[in-house]
N, C-alpha and C positions, 0 to 999 in steps of 0.2 A: 504492499500499500504506501500511495505517494505521501511522505512529510511535509506538507505544504509550509508547516509553522519554520522546519529548518531552511526552507525557500524565503522563504519572508523575511526570514534574520541574514541570510546572506545580503538578498536584493538590499536591505534597509543600509548594511555596512557596506553597500558600493554606493550606495547612495549618496551617503555622509561624504565621501571620496569625490563627488562631480558637485559642479556649481548650481548654484538653485534655477529653476527658470530656463534652464537648457534642455535640449531633444533631446538626451539621453536620460535626464532625470524626470524629465514628463514620462516616459517610455517606461522609466520603473516604474513611478508611482502608478499608473493604467496596471500593469504586471500583479504589482503588489496587493491593488484593490481586486483582482479578479482572483488573485490566489487565497487571500481574506474571506471571499465569499464563495472558494469549491473547500475551501478548509472550515468554512463555517468561524472564523477566526474573529475576534470582537475588536477592533484594536483600540488601544489603551485610550482611554478620555484625556485630552488636551486641559490641563490645568492654567490658567490665567490668574498672576496675580494682581490682588485689590489693591487698590489705589486710596488708603484708609483716609488719606486728606481731603480727597476731593467727594468723601460719603458726606451726606446730610447729614446732622445730628441724630435723627431718626435710624438711618441704615446705618451708621457707625455702633450704636445700642443693637442693633439685630444683630450685625454680624457678629462681634465680640461674647453676646449671646450665646448664636450658633457655635462660634468655636470651643467655647467650655462646652455646651451639650456632646459635641462629636466625638467621635471615638479615639481621635488623635490624641495619642497620651503627650502631658506638657508637664515637665519638675514644678516643684514647688514657686521655684521664684519667677517662673511666667504663670503661672496661673493667680501668684499674687498681683503680678501686674498687669494681666486682663483683668481683674475684677476691679480694681484702683482705676484702671481706664473707664469700665464701663461705669463704677459710680460716679467720674468724674461727670461722664458725657450725660449721665440721667439727673444732674445737678444741673447744669445747666440747663436743659431742656426744661425743667421744672423751673426754674429760673425765667426762661424765658415765655415761656406757658403763662405764670403767672402776672410776667409782666404788660402782655397781649391783652388778657381779662380784664386788668386796672384799665386799662387806655380802651376797654369796647365799652366797658364802664363809665367812666368817664365819659364816652360821647353820646352812649344813650342817654344819660341822665342829665346831659346839657341840653340835646335836641327834645327832649320832654319839657325841660323848664322854657325851653324858647316857646313852644305852646299859648302857657300860659303866663307870658309877660304882665306885667303889672300896667296900669296908665298913666306910671308916674314914670317908670323905665321908658315907656315910649315917650314921654314929651321931653326926657333926656336925650333919646334915638333924634328926635328931631331938631334938638339942636345944636346936636353934630354934624346931621345933615347939613343944614343951615349954614351951619360952618366950614365945610367940604373935608369932614375929618376922618377918615379908616378905622371905624370901629368891629368892635364883635361883640354879640349879645350872650349872656350866660356861659361867659368860658370855662373850661373846668384847667386847673391847676394843680398839679402835687405839693401835697402837704413835706415842708424842710424835714422834720423831725420822724415820717412817717410814710413810706413809700407807697405803701399799700392805699392809703383815704386821700385827699385831696380836698379842695376848696373849689366854689363856683365863682366869679369873680362877673359882678350885674352887667360891667361895661367896660369893654378891654380896650384900650387904644397901642395897639401893637409898635405903632413906630415911636410914637411918644414914650410907652412904656408906661404909662398913666391908667391908674381904676379909678371907675366912677362906682363907690356903692348908693345904692339907695335904701332905707333903713325903715320898714314899714313900723308900726305901732309892738311885733314883737321884739323889736333890738332894746324895746327899753328894761333898764337893767341888768342890759348885757354889755356894759359900758369896756367894765375889765378885759372880758374877752373877746371883744372887736380890736381893742386898744393890741393884746398881745400878737392877735393874726397878722392886725396889721405891719408892726412893728419886728417882729421875728420870724414871719412867714415869706410874706411878703418883698419884706425892705432884700430877704437872702436873696430875691431874684431882680433886687432893683427896683422894683415897682412902687412906683408914689402912689398912693391913695387917697381920694377926697369922698368925704359924704357928705350925702345929702338927707334932709327925711323927706317921707308925703309931706309933712304940714309945711313945709319951705316951698317944695315944688308947687303945690295947690296954692298957694297966697300969691308965689311971685316969679313966676314961670322966665320973665323977661330979667329980673336980676340974676334965675341961676342961666340964664345964655348968657349973661355980663361975667357970670366969674368963670363961666369954662372957659371961654375966653381970651380971660387974663391968665387963668392957669397955662392955658397953651402959647402962651406969649412970650 
């Protein structure tokens, strides 16, 4: 009986000595495939090296988890290294997801607040439109001391880095809290805060317009 395995091995050794892409090399490749079919020889699978640095965080975690579960035997030092890398990538992914959820929460909170703005905020908005100033309503900003929570600025002027807070009656008795927020948190972002009460706006909107114009000059 013809030994196809032996002949395939001989042809593979001959192929190594020849230049790739040549006529002889192609003829040998064709013969090898033919003999593999005749002898029912399963060719060895080509293993491609994975460049871990080019993978995404999720794929990196998947890659190292599969590596640990694989039948391949590792020494204790290599196992520890793989586990350490796996833990590090999981922590980075967790932090990334946490940050994304905070940003999503901020955006959704701000969008719902914009729908139910008070009449007084709308008056201040009209003043800024008259002055031709760029502004943002109900703008979320992360707290300095806690990255998991945020403040909502009533009216924020990004170019001037100025914030106008419109205080309704619920702010009565909360002067210390508002002062702490303005001094310790908003000053961290170098945002200057000016406060107007509902009574001031209702009583004298023209006076508020003059004040805003003076602040921005």
